[in-house]
C-alpha positions in Angstrom: -42.3 -79.3 84.8 -39.6 -81.7 85.7 -36.1 -80.5 86.6 -34.7 -82.0 83.6 -36.9 -79.9 81.3 -35.9 -76.7 83.3 -32.2 -77.5 82.8 -32.7 -78.2 79.2 -34.4 -74.8 78.7 -31.7 -72.9 80.5 -29.0 -74.8 78.3 -30.8 -73.9 75.2 -31.2 -70.2 76.1 -27.2 -70.1 76.9 -26.5 -71.6 73.5 -28.5 -69.0 71.8 -26.9 -66.3 73.8 -23.5 -67.5 72.9 -24.3 -67.7 69.1 -25.6 -64.2 69.1 -22.6 -62.9 71.1 -20.2 -64.7 68.7 -21.8 -63.3 65.6 -21.7 -59.7 67.0 -18.0 -60.1 67.9 -17.3 -61.4 64.2 -19.2 -58.6 62.5 -17.1 -55.9 64.4 -13.9 -57.5 63.5 -14.7 -57.8 59.7 -16.1 -54.3 59.6 -12.8 -52.9 61.1 -10.8 -54.9 58.5 -13.0 -53.6 55.8 -12.6 -50.0 56.9 -8.8 -50.5 57.1 -8.7 -51.9 53.5 -11.1 -49.5 51.9 -10.5 -46.4 53.9 -11.3 -43.2 51.7 -8.3 -40.9 51.0 -8.3 -37.6 53.0 -8.5 -35.6 49.9 -11.4 -35.8 47.2 -9.8 -36.2 44.0 -12.8 -34.8 42.3 -12.3 -31.5 44.0 -8.8 -31.0 42.5 -8.1 -29.5 39.1 -6.6 -32.0 36.5 -3.7 -30.4 34.6 -3.5 -31.6 31.0 -0.5 -31.0 28.7 -2.7 -28.5 26.6 -3.4 -26.4 29.7 0.1 -26.6 31.0 1.0 -24.7 27.7 -1.6 -21.9 28.2 -5.1 -21.7 26.6 -5.3 -21.5 22.8 -8.4 -20.4 21.1 -9.1 -22.3 17.9 -8.9 -20.1 14.8 -9.2 -20.6 11.1 -6.5 -18.8 9.2 -6.5 -17.9 5.5 -3.4 -19.5 4.0 -0.5 -17.2 2.9 -0.1 -17.0 -0.8 2.8 -14.6 -0.7 5.0 -15.9 -3.7 8.0 -15.2 -1.6 6.9 -17.2 1.4 8.0 -20.7 2.3 5.6 -23.3 4.0 4.9 -22.5 7.6 6.1 -24.7 10.4 3.4 -24.9 13.0 4.4 -24.1 16.6 3.8 -26.6 19.2 0.8 -24.7 20.8 -0.9 -23.7 17.5 -3.9 -25.7 16.6 -4.2 -26.9 12.9 -7.3 -27.8 11.0 -7.1 -31.3 9.7 -9.7 -33.1 7.6 -9.6 -37.0 7.6 -10.7 -38.3 4.2 -11.3 -41.7 2.7 -8.4 -42.6 0.4 -9.5 -41.8 -3.1 -7.8 -43.7 -6.1 -5.5 -41.2 -7.7 -5.7 -42.2 -11.4 -4.7 -38.5 -12.3 -2.0 -38.1 -9.7 0.0 -41.2 -8.9 2.0 -41.1 -5.8 5.5 -40.2 -7.2 8.3 -38.7 -5.3 8.0 -35.0 -4.9 11.2 -33.1 -5.5 12.4 -31.0 -2.4 11.1 -27.5 -2.6 13.9 -25.1 -3.1 13.8 -21.7 -1.4 12.0 -19.3 -3.8 13.9 -16.3 -5.3 13.7 -13.2 -3.4 12.0 -11.2 -6.2 9.2 -13.4 -7.4 6.9 -11.5 -9.7 3.2 -11.3 -8.8 0.8 -14.0 -10.4 -0.6 -13.0 -13.6 -4.0 -11.4 -12.7 -5.8 -8.4 -14.3 -7.8 -7.0 -11.3 -9.9 -4.8 -13.7 -11.4 -7.6 -16.0 -10.8 -10.9 -14.0 -12.0 -12.8 -11.0 -9.3 -14.7 -9.1 -9.0 -18.0 -7.1 -5.7 -18.7 -5.6 -4.4 -22.3 -4.7 -1.5 -23.3 -2.3 -0.2 -26.5 -3.7 3.1 -27.3 -1.9 4.5 -29.2 -4.7 1.4 -30.8 -6.3 1.9 -32.3 -9.6 0.3 -30.6 -12.5 -2.0 -33.4 -13.4 -4.0 -32.8 -10.2 -5.6 -30.0 -12.2 -6.7 -32.1 -15.3 -10.3 -32.5 -14.5 -10.7 -29.0 -13.4 -8.7 -27.6 -16.1 -10.9 -29.2 -18.8 -14.3 -28.6 -17.1 -13.5 -24.8 -16.7 -13.2 -24.5 -20.4 -17.0 -24.8 -20.8 -18.2 -22.3 -18.2 -18.8 -19.5 -20.8 -16.1 -17.2 -20.0 -12.3 -17.4 -20.7 -10.4 -18.9 -18.0 -6.5 -18.6 -17.5 -4.4 -21.1 -15.4 -1.1 -19.7 -14.1 1.3 -21.7 -11.9 4.5 -21.1 -10.2 6.8 -24.2 -10.3 8.7 -25.4 -7.2 11.9 -23.4 -6.8 11.0 -21.3 -9.9 10.9 -17.4 -9.9 8.6 -17.0 -12.9 5.0 -17.8 -13.3 3.9 -20.0 -16.3 0.7 -21.4 -18.0 -0.4 -24.5 -16.3 -0.4 -27.4 -18.7 -1.7 -30.5 -16.7 0.0 -33.0 -19.0 3.5 -31.7 -18.0 5.6 -33.3 -15.3 5.7 -30.0 -13.3 5.3 -29.7 -9.5 3.6 -26.3 -8.5 4.0 -24.5 -5.1 1.2 -22.0 -6.1 -1.4 -21.7 -8.7 -3.9 -18.9 -9.7 -7.0 -19.5 -11.9 -8.7 -16.4 -13.2 -12.0 -16.0 -15.2 -12.7 -12.9 -17.4 -15.6 -10.7 -16.1 -16.9 -9.5 -19.4 -16.7 -10.0 -23.1 -18.9 -9.1 -26.3 -21.4 -11.6 -25.0 -21.9 -9.6 -21.7 -20.9 -9.6 -18.0 -20.1 -12.8 -16.2 -22.8 -14.2 -14.2 -22.7 -15.2 -10.5 -23.4 -18.8 -11.3 -20.3 -19.0 -13.7 -18.2 -17.7 -10.8 -19.7 -19.9 -8.4 -19.2 -23.0 -10.6 -15.6 -22.1 -11.0 -15.2 -22.0 -7.2 -17.0 -25.2 -6.7 -14.9 -26.9 -9.3 -11.6 -25.7 -7.7 -12.9 -26.4 -4.1 -13.6 -29.9 -5.0 -10.1 -30.3 -6.6 -8.4 -28.8 -3.4 -10.3 -31.1 -1.1 -9.4 -34.1 -3.1 -5.7 -33.4 -3.2 -5.2 -31.5 0.1 -4.6 -28.0 -1.4 -5.2 -24.6 0.2 -7.8 -22.3 -1.5 -8.9 -18.7 -1.4 -11.6 -17.5 -3.7 -12.2 -13.6 -4.3 -15.4 -12.0 -3.2 -18.1 -13.1 -5.9 -20.5 -10.0 -5.1 -17.5 -7.4 -5.5 -16.5 -9.3 -8.9 -20.0 -9.0 -10.2 -20.1 -5.3 -9.6 -16.8 -4.8 -11.5 -18.1 -7.1 -14.3 -21.3 -5.1 -14.7 -19.3 -1.8 -14.8 -16.9 -3.0 -17.2 -19.7 -4.3 -19.3 -21.4 -1.0 -19.4 -18.2 0.8 -20.4 -17.6 -1.8 -23.3 -21.2 -1.3 -24.5 -20.5 2.5 -24.8 -17.4 2.2 -26.9 -17.9 -1.0 -28.8 -18.1 0.7 -32.3 -17.8 -0.8 -35.7 -17.4 1.9 -38.5 -18.2 0.8 -41.9 -17.3 2.5 -45.2 -19.1 1.5 -48.5 -17.6 1.8 -52.1 -20.7 1.6 -54.2 -21.4 1.7 -57.8 -23.1 5.0 -59.2 -26.6 4.6 -60.2 -27.6 1.1 -61.3 -24.1 0.1 -62.3 -21.9 -2.3 -60.6 -18.1 -2.4 -59.5 -15.5 -4.6 -60.9 -14.4 -7.2 -58.3 -11.3 -8.2 -60.1 -9.9 -4.6 -60.0 -10.9 -4.3 -56.3 -9.2 -7.6 -55.4 -6.0 -6.5 -57.2 -6.1 -3.1 -55.2 -6.5 -5.0 -52.0 -3.5 -7.4 -52.7 -1.4 -4.3 -53.7 -2.4 -2.7 -50.4 -0.9 -5.6 -48.5 -4.4 -7.2 -47.5 -4.6 -10.9 -47.0 -7.6 -12.9 -48.1 -8.9 -15.2 -45.1 -10.7 -18.5 -45.2 -14.0 -16.6 -44.6 -13.6 -14.8 -47.9 -12.8 -11.5 -46.2 -9.6 -9.4 -47.0 -7.9 -8.1 -43.9 -4.9 -5.7 -43.3 -2.9 -7.1 -40.4 -0.5 -5.5 -38.0 2.8 -7.0 -36.9 0.9 -9.1 -34.3 -1.4 -10.4 -37.1 -4.3 -8.7 -35.6 -6.8 -7.0 -38.0 -6.4 -3.2 -38.7 -9.5 -3.2 -41.1 -11.3 -5.6 -43.4 -12.8 -5.7 -46.9 -15.7 -7.8 -47.5 -18.1 -8.1 -50.7 -21.3 -6.3 -50.3 -23.1 -9.1 -51.9 -23.7 -12.4 -50.1 -20.9 -14.1 -51.8 -17.4 -13.9 -50.2 -14.3 -13.0 -52.0 -12.4 -15.9 -53.8 -8.9 -16.0 -55.0 -10.0 -17.2 -58.6 -12.3 -14.3 -59.3 -12.9 -13.8 -63.0 -12.2 -10.8 -65.0 -15.3 -8.9 -65.4 -17.0 -10.2 -62.3 -19.0 -7.7 -60.6 -20.8 -6.6 -57.4 -23.0 -3.8 -56.3 -20.3 -2.6 -53.9 -17.8 -3.5 -51.1 -17.5 -2.5 -47.4 -14.6 -1.5 -45.5 -15.0 -2.3 -41.7 -13.0 -0.9 -38.8 -13.4 -2.4 -35.3 -12.8 0.7 -33.2 -11.6 -0.6 -29.8 -9.4 -3.5 -31.2 -7.1 -1.2 -33.3 -4.1 0.5 -31.8 -3.4 4.0 -32.9 -6.9 4.1 -34.2 -7.1 7.5 -35.8 -4.1 6.9 -38.0 -5.5 3.6 -39.0 -8.9 5.2 -39.7 -7.1 7.8 -42.0 -5.5 5.0 -43.9 -8.7 3.2 -44.4 -10.6 6.4 -45.8 -7.7 7.0 -48.2 -7.9 3.3 -49.4 -11.6 3.6 -49.6 -11.3 6.7 -51.8 -8.7 5.0 -54.1 -11.0 2.0 -54.6 -13.9 4.3 -55.5 -11.8 6.1 -58.0 -10.4 2.9 -59.4 -13.8 1.4 -60.1 -15.7 4.5 -60.9 -17.8 4.3 -57.7 -18.4 6.4 -54.6 -17.6 6.2 -51.0 -20.8 6.3 -48.8 -21.7 5.7 -45.1 -24.0 2.8 -43.8 -27.0 5.0 -44.6 -25.6 5.2 -48.2 -25.0 9.0 -48.0 -21.8 10.3 -49.7 -18.8 10.8 -47.4 -17.5 14.4 -47.5 -14.4 15.7 -45.9 -16.9 17.3 -43.1 -18.4 14.0 -42.5 -15.2 12.2 -42.1 -13.8 14.8 -39.8 -17.1 14.4 -37.6 -16.3 10.6 -37.3 -12.6 11.4 -36.4 -13.8 13.6 -33.6 -16.2 10.9 -32.2 -13.3 8.4 -32.5 -11.0 10.7 -30.5 -13.6 11.0 -27.8 -13.9 7.1 -27.7 -10.2 6.7 -27.3 -9.9 9.3 -24.7 -12.6 7.3 -22.8 -10.7 4.1 -23.2 -7.5 5.5 -22.1 -9.0 7.0 -19.0 -10.7 3.6 -18.2 -7.3 1.7 -18.5 -8.3 0.1 -21.5 -6.3 1.5 -24.4 -7.5 0.7 -27.9 -5.7 -2.5 -29.4 -4.0 -3.2 -26.0 -4.0 -6.8 -24.7 -6.7 -5.8 -22.3 -8.9 -4.5 -25.1 -8.3 -7.4 -27.4 -9.6 -9.7 -24.6 -12.7 -7.6 -23.6 -13.7 -7.1 -27.3 -13.1 -10.5 -28.6 
């Protein structure tokens, strides 16, 4: 190998060493710069608790609260730390409740009477309205009429101190409303399906219009309904007294009609005479024993096999007195047409037989009083409708 080749090899090796050394120096310099630029903090942020505004106020457990329906209460103002349940809903066209200005709610009177509600014979749904216009209830109001039991709607207008019957067509804003369903009538006790339908109907209304709602317990209401229905069956008695012709004869209808009119009885559209009280409620009725009803233009000499006096026991106030009056009128009719006063089994009614009926009536009326359903009272008229 020549001397020139040896020097070339030495020079090439030197160049390689210089390049490697330069790269090593540059790498160390850039590493120090990177460490300075991206140096990690001395404290790990993940190890530190993050204080949020909710935690700075103290822990608040979420809770569902039944809205207050105290008639004297004003709408609550939520405290800063109190969570509220809010439901976001898609906007619904308010064809029944246009967005009209709601009058400011005046402070309710101190002594607001309780909502109309009969705890013995009704099931209750309460609604917090906060100024809702009456027409938001229109659909539910109409649909509740076909649920098979009597439904009452009562509302407390904004700023008012007295409850009134809800009429959806009126321009009235309500702060509270109460809807009740009657638990029993002569068709029997209310069914769980009927109460459930009422609740579902009103819950849909409440959700659609942002109302608060509280339904009473259905199972407890069904128990009350069955109990009151059993009671009603036991005291629901209709007494009939018949004025019949003797033997194979007939009674003169013209003379009977004349006596009924003189006694103050009124002929109804159904062809039945009724003696009415001051409330226009029947005390007792007189109907033709034959199939044909009474008419105002009865002809002289027109006859029938007999007539019947009917006494609806639970619907008549002061029932014993009214029963005595009916017996006296029945005897007068029998004497006038030459007939005889008999019971439903066509047995002649003697003083002894009439007294037995009076004793039974007295027992029924005692039971009704003890149960809180006096005969002829508003409650009795509703139950025995």
